[in-house]
N, C-alpha and C positions, 0 to 999 in steps of 0.2 A: 297602067297606073299601079304603082307599088302599094301593096296593102300590108298593114300591121295590125296586130291584135294585142290588147293589154287589158288588165283588170280595171285600172284607173286611168282616166284621161283628164288632165287639167288644162283649161284654157286661160292663160294669163299667168305671168311669172312675177307678179308684184308680191308684197308681203303676205297676202292671203294665199295665193297660188303656190309660191315657193315653200312656205311653211307646211302646207298640206302635203306637198311632194316629199319634203324631208321626213316628216313624221310617218307618212305612208311607207317610205323606203325603210325606215327604222323597223317598221312592223312587218316587213317582208312582203308588202303588196306591190306587184309589178306595176310600175307607174311611168306614164309619159307626160311630159309638160311641154305645152306649146306656147311660145312667146314670140310676138312679131317684132319687138324692138329690143330693149335691153332688160336682162334679168334685174329684178328689184323694182320694176314698175315706176310709177310716178314718184313714190316715196323716196327711193334711193337716187333716182336720176334727175328729176325736175321738181322735187317737192320738199318733203321734210328735211332730208339731209343737206342738200345744197343750200336751202334757205337758212338753216342754222349756221352753216359755214359762212355765208355772206353776212349774217347778223353779227357773227364773231369778228369778222374783218372790220365791219362798220364800228363796232364798239371799241375795238383796239385803236382804230384811227381817231375816233372821237375823244377817247381818253388821252391819247398822245397830244392831240391838239389842245385839249384842256390844260395839260401840263405845260404846254408852250406859252400859255397865256397867264394863268394865275392858279397855282396849285396849293391847296392848304397842306398838302403832304410834304412840302419842301422839295418837290422834284421839279427841276426845270430842264427843258429840252428846247432845241430850236424847232421852228414850225415844220411839221411832217409833210411829206408829199406821198402821193398814192400812185402806184403802178397797178391799175385795175386788172391789166392782163395777167400779171403775176398772181394776183388774188384769185382770179378765176382758175388759173393753172393749179393753185393749191387746192381749191375746192374740187376741181376735176380729179385730182390725185386721190382725195378721200373717197369720192364716188367710185373711182376705178378699183380701189382696194376693197371696198364693200361688195361691189358687183362680182369681182373676181372671187371673193370669199363665198358668195352665194353659189356660184358655179361649182366651186370645189366641194361644198357641202352636198350639193345635189349629186355630183359624181361619186362622192364617198358613200352615199346612200343608194347607189345604183339606179338613180332616176335617169331616164333617157330624155334629153332636152332636144326639142325640134324647133329650129328657128324658122318662123314663117307665120303667115296670117291664117288663122283657122276659119273655116266656113262650115257651119253646121248643116248636116244632111238630115239626120234625125237624132232621137235621144240616145242612140248607141253608135252613131257614125259621124265622123268629122273629116273633112278634107283639108289638107294643107298642101298647096301647090299641086304636084302630081302624086300626092300620097293620100291614101285613104286609111283612116285609123278606126278600128272597131273597138268598142270598150264595153265593160259591164256597168261601170259607174262613171258618170260625167260630172265634173266640178267646174262651174262657171265662175271665173274670178277675173273679169275683164276691167274691173275698177271704174273710175269716173273720169270725166273730162271737164275742163273749164267751161262755164256757161258763157256763151258769146252774146253780145248785144248786136242785133242786126244793124242798128244805127252807128255802131262803132266796129266795123270789120277789122280784124287783126291784120296788120301789115304796115310797113313804114313806121311812122311815129306812134302808131297804136299797137301796144304790145300786151301779151298775157304774162302770167307769172313765169312761164317757160323762158321767154326772152329776158325778163327782168333778172333771172338768175344766171344769165350768161352775158353780162354787159361787155361791150368792147370799149365803152367810155361811160362816164357818169354825166347824165344830161344836166344842163344848167337848171332847167325847171321840169319837174315831173308832177303830173296830176294823176292821182289815184281815184278811180271810180269804184266805190265800194268801201265802206268803213268796217268790214268784218275782219276776222283775224288775219287772213292772207294779205289783204290790202294794207293793214296797219303794220304787220311784221315787216313787209317790204318797204312801205312808206317811211317808217322810222329808220330802217337801215340806210335807205337812199339819202335821207336828211343828214344822217351822221357821216355819210360819205361826201357830203358837200352840196347836194342838190337842194334847190328850193322846192319844197313839197307842199302840195295842196291835196286835200281829201274831199271828195264829193260823195255824200251819203243821203239817200232818199228819206231815211227815217230821222227822228229828231235827236238821235245821239249815236256815238260810235259804239262798236261792239253791241248792237241791239239785242243779241241773244243773251246778254248777261245783264244783271241788275246794275243800277246807276252807282250804288255805293262801291261795288267791286271795280267798276271801270273808271271811277274818279281819278285814282292815281295815274292811270294811263293818260287820261285827259290832261292832267297837270303836266306830265312829261311833254306831251305834244305842244302845249302852250310854251313851256320852257324852251323847247327846241325850235320854236317858231314855225311849226307846221300849221298852215291855214286850213280851217275846217269850214266846209260849206254843208251844213246840216239842213235837212228838209229841202234839198235842192235836187231836181231831176235833170238828167242829161237829155239833150235834144239832138246833138250831132256834133260833127267835127268838120271844119273847113279851114284848117290852118290854126284855128282857135277852137277851144272846146265851148260849145254853147250849152248853157244850163239855165233852168228856170228857177228863180228863187221862190220862197214861200208866198210872196205877194203876187206872183205871176209875172214879174219882170224878167226879161231875158238878159243874161250876162254873157259876155265873151271872155273866156279865161285864156290868157296868153300862156302857152306851154310848149315845151320841146318834145315831150313824150307823154302819152296817156296810157296808164296801166289799168287794164280792165280786170277787176277782181270782184266779180259779183256772185261768186259761188261756184259750186261744182254739181254735175248731174251724172247719174249712172250711165256708163258707156254701153248702150244697148244697140247701137247702130253699126252696120257694116260687116257683120259676121253671121248674118242669116239667122239670128235668134228667133225671128218670126216663125220659122219652120216648126218650133216646139210648141207654139201657141200656149205659153205658160200664163198662169194667173199673175196679174201685176198688182202692185201696191203703189198707185200713182205712176211715177216714171221708173220705179224700182221693181225688181222681181220679188214677188211675194214668197216668203219662206216661213216655215214653222220653227219650233224651238230646237230643231236638229238641222237647220239650214236646208231642209228638203223643200223642193219646189212642188208645184202641182203635178209634176210628172215623176213617176217612180224611178229611183236611182239617179235622179238629176238634182244636183245641189247648187245653190248660189251663195257665195260668201263675199264679205267685204263691201266696198262702196256700191257694187252692183245691186246689193240687197237693201240699199237705202241708208238712212241715218241711224246712228251717228257714223259719219264717214271718217273713220280713224284707223290708221294702220294697225294699232294694237288690237282693235276689235277683229279686224280681218285675220290677223295671226291666230288669235284664240279660236275663232270659228274654224279656220283651216285645220288646226291641230285636232279639234273635236271631230270634224268630218272624216279625217284620216282614220281616227280611232273607231268611228262608227263602221266605216268600210271594212276595217280589220276585224269587225265582229264584237267590239266592245260596246258596253251600254253607256251612253253619254247623252246629255242635253246641254244646251247653251242657256245658262241662267245666272250670269254674273250679278252680284248685288249692285255693283256700280262699275262704270267705265270712266276713267278720268279723261277730262278734256283740258288741254293745255294750250294757252296762247303765248308764243315767245315774243311778246311785245316788250316794251320797256315802261314799267316793270312787267315781269311775267305774271300770268294769271292762271289759276287752276280751279276747276270745278269738279267735285266728285260727289255723286249722290244728289240728294235733294237740296235745293236752295230754300231759304225761308219762304219765298212765294210758292214754290212747288209743294212744300210741306203743308202750307196753309190750304192750297187747292186740293190736296189729298185728304183734307179734314183732320190732319194731325195737330194736336196741341203740343207745340214745341218750345223749348228754351233755345234762344239764339244768343250766342256770345262771341265777342271778338277780342283779340289781343293785338295791340298795335306794335309794329316793328320799331317804333320810336322808343319803346321801353325794352328793346332787346339789344344786349351788348354786342353780339356778333354783327347785327345789322349796322350798328354805329361804326364798327371797325371796317365795314365794307362801304362806308359812305352812303348807305342806303337806308334811310330811316322811314321812307314812306311805305304805306301798305300795312296789311294786317292778316291774321289767320282768323277764320270764323268757323264756328262749329254749330250744327243744328242737331238737337237731340230731343227725343220724346220726353215730355214732362213727367209722365207716369212712371216709366221704368229706366229713364236715362240712357236708353239705347240710342247710339249715334246714327242719324240717318243721312247726314251730309257734312261735307267740309268744303270751304272755299278759301282761297288765299290769293293775295296780290302782293308782289314785292320782288326784290332781287332773288334770283335762284330758286323761287318757290316751285318750279317744275319738278325739282328733286323731292319735294315733300309729297308729291302725288302718290308715291309708293306707299308711304306710311298711311295716307288717307284711305287709299283703296284697301289696304290690308286690314285696317281697323273696321271698315264697313263689312268686308268679306267675312271677318271673324266674329261679327256681332258684338263689337266692343261697346261698353257703356262709358259714360263720362268718368266714372271711378277708375276704370281700367287704364285710361290714358293719363288721368291725373295722378294715379299711383305708380306709373312707370317712371323710373328715374331717367331723365333725358340729359344727355351730355352737355356740359357747359364749356365754353360759350359756342352755341350753335343756333341757327335759325329755328331748328326743330323745337327749341324750348318754348317758342311761341305756340306750338301745338299743345303742349302740356298746359301752358298758362291759359289758353282759351278754354280748355276743359275745366281747369280749376276755377276760372272766373264764372263759368256756367254753374258750377257748384256753389258759387258765392264766396270763394276765398282765393282769388288770384294773389300771388305773393309779390309780384313786382309792379303792381298797379294800384 
């Protein structure tokens, strides 16, 4: 058996693992990264990036179709057709460019990448095939996997998000099980690509993690697109038709060609002998402190493996910090807020505390919204639905949260996170001149409205 020695060993080459490796390399820490599939993990290969690509294809196709029927813009085209194979090829090209870029960055920073499946021996030893690697510091970054439903085993017409992101054809009818962000992002995209889409959700509304006011514009779009919602319905099984139970206890058989199971994700703790370390757990995730340290010395866990929020940008920030800690710097992980973004139609952003969370924390807050219907840029984008909402303390006007729903609001998440991280007050945002005409003006106007003097409302 070949044996290697390194200061830092990272298991998993997703956003958390590869960023840890790049930063460690920059700091001169000898680093080995082990990845069993493709660099970039779920995010680059079968998650964030490919889903945004498919959403873009769907939106372009939908818009073109719209222009072929009745366009207020004076554009007329003949009815479009879709070559989904070409769309997937384009998406794969983006994924390929990004994963190749990650590989180049790792090489540039002298990180050794070993392709294979890691098996833990102990806190300082890992085996990959016929190779044994000894390390001083071990970073666990194995990510998460889709939660499967035993009554709906993946295969044939029953698919997970992985298969949904590499279609060979668009089904006539698709039923999505799960009304969270993954199910709705893909459900809306498939509807725009021409499928008849139904969504089955056990709770009483879509996107149950967000408040009703925020999700209403998404609800409106679903209605407009003709997506059928089965709320408060539970799934019983599949035998050519999807069997569900309605709130009254009646059993319905839903005709469908494909069933997309999107009921969430769970930490990937199985299949690599994690048990050998006997680490303290936090539910199904590994328990960590504010330096991402586990209950074993010099063993760290980052990203989805360490639980919620399961976001690539959180994993990246944790990885960067861990690399700096190993290089001897003094750091801890205490962001004021981490933005959560849904790429539904319209997009949805939550940063910091919502009104309900501020209430629960015992804070007396001012809550103020500014609608995109009063924003010139939104009008020119044919997107008047949605709003920006700010939550600020009544006593000192320090902003504790931002939420937004509307076209392109994912890009406002940067401004939101920055204002919270810098401890901005309503006066700081209200007094900053925002460029006109932009969607960002709604951010300033929400702050001004909270102060009692919005200009355009």
